C-alpha positions as CSV (number, residue, x, y, z in Angstrom):
1,M,-1.1,30.1,-2.6
2,L,-1.6,27.4,-0.6
3,V,-1.6,27.8,3.1
4,T,-1.9,25.0,5.7
5,P,-3.1,25.7,9.4
6,G,0.4,25.1,10.6
7,F,1.9,27.9,8.4
8,W,-0.5,30.1,10.3
9,C,0.3,29.0,13.7
10,C,4.2,29.7,13.0
11,M,3.1,33.2,11.7
12,V,1.2,33.7,15.1
13,E,4.1,32.5,17.2
14,N,6.5,34.9,15.3
15,M,4.0,37.8,15.3
16,G,5.6,41.0,16.8
17,K,9.2,39.5,16.8
18,S,10.3,41.5,13.9
19,K,9.7,45.0,14.7
20,G,9.7,47.6,11.9
21,R,8.5,45.2,9.5
22,A,4.7,46.2,7.8
23,N,1.9,43.9,8.8
24,P,1.3,41.2,6.0
25,S,-2.3,41.8,6.3
26,E,-1.9,45.2,5.0
27,D,-0.7,44.2,1.5
28,A,-3.1,41.3,1.2
29,P,-6.3,41.3,-0.9
30,F,-9.3,42.3,1.0
31,E,-10.7,38.8,0.2
32,Q,-7.5,36.9,1.5
33,V,-7.7,39.2,4.8
34,M,-11.3,38.2,5.3
35,E,-10.5,34.6,4.6
36,R,-8.1,34.3,7.3
37,L,-10.1,36.4,9.7
38,Q,-12.6,33.6,9.1
39,T,-10.4,30.9,9.8
40,V,-8.9,32.6,13.3
41,V,-12.3,33.0,14.4
42,E,-13.2,29.2,13.7
43,H,-10.0,28.4,15.7
44,L,-11.1,30.6,18.7
45,E,-14.6,29.3,18.6
46,E,-13.1,25.7,18.9
47,G,-11.9,26.7,22.3
48,D,-8.9,24.0,22.3
49,L,-6.1,26.4,22.0
50,P,-3.5,26.9,25.0
51,L,-4.2,30.5,26.4
52,E,-1.2,31.9,24.9
53,Q,-1.9,30.8,21.3
54,S,-5.3,31.9,21.7
55,L,-4.2,35.4,22.9
56,A,-1.9,35.5,20.0
57,M,-4.7,34.1,17.5
58,F,-6.9,37.0,19.0
59,E,-4.4,39.6,18.4
60,E,-4.1,38.6,14.9
61,G,-7.9,38.8,14.4
62,V,-8.0,42.2,15.7
63,R,-5.4,43.2,13.1
64,L,-7.2,41.4,10.3
65,S,-10.3,43.2,11.3
66,R,-9.0,46.6,11.5
67,A,-7.1,45.8,8.1
68,G,-10.3,44.6,6.4
69,A,-12.2,47.8,7.7
70,K,-9.6,50.0,6.5
71,R,-10.0,48.6,3.0
72,L,-13.6,49.1,3.4
73,D,-13.4,52.4,4.3
74,E,-10.9,53.2,1.4
75,A,-13.4,51.4,-1.3
76,E,-16.1,53.9,0.4
77,R,-14.0,56.9,-0.2
78,R,-13.4,55.9,-3.5
79,V,-17.1,55.1,-4.6
80,E,-18.0,58.9,-2.9
81,E,-15.4,60.3,-5.2
82,L,-16.8,58.7,-8.1
83,L,-20.5,59.5,-7.4
84,A,-19.1,63.3,-6.6
85,A,-17.5,63.7,-9.8
86,G,-20.8,63.4,-11.5
87,D,-20.7,63.0,-15.3
88,E,-16.6,63.2,-15.2
89,L,-15.4,59.7,-14.8
90,Q,-12.2,60.3,-12.7
91,T,-10.0,57.9,-11.0
92,S,-6.9,58.1,-9.1
93,P,-4.6,55.7,-7.5
94,L,-5.5,55.4,-3.8
95,D,-2.7,57.0,-1.4
96,E,-2.5,55.3,1.9
97,S,-1.5,58.6,3.7
98,E,-4.6,60.2,2.4
99,A,-6.9,57.3,4.1
100,G,-6.0,58.3,7.6
101,E,-6.6,61.8,7.2
102,Q,-10.6,61.9,6.9
């Protein structure tokens, strides 16, 4: 998917306006979340955005950071499960509700 910087600005402007919908970063692959987070950080570091847009981008960055951290925690949990299984290789689908119950 080709995404232009303008696309993300529109997403930032519309964030929070559609209550009840899941955060798109929760469904995106980890690498895509990190890529977008890097872009957000670069835009904020440039320092040429208006205050409201900077705040919206910062909020997006926090959400992306939390989504990335959640994915890493889930991956760590799966690795620990595999190591704990010893010689018996067992895999199971990741249940999002279990991830928050640690």
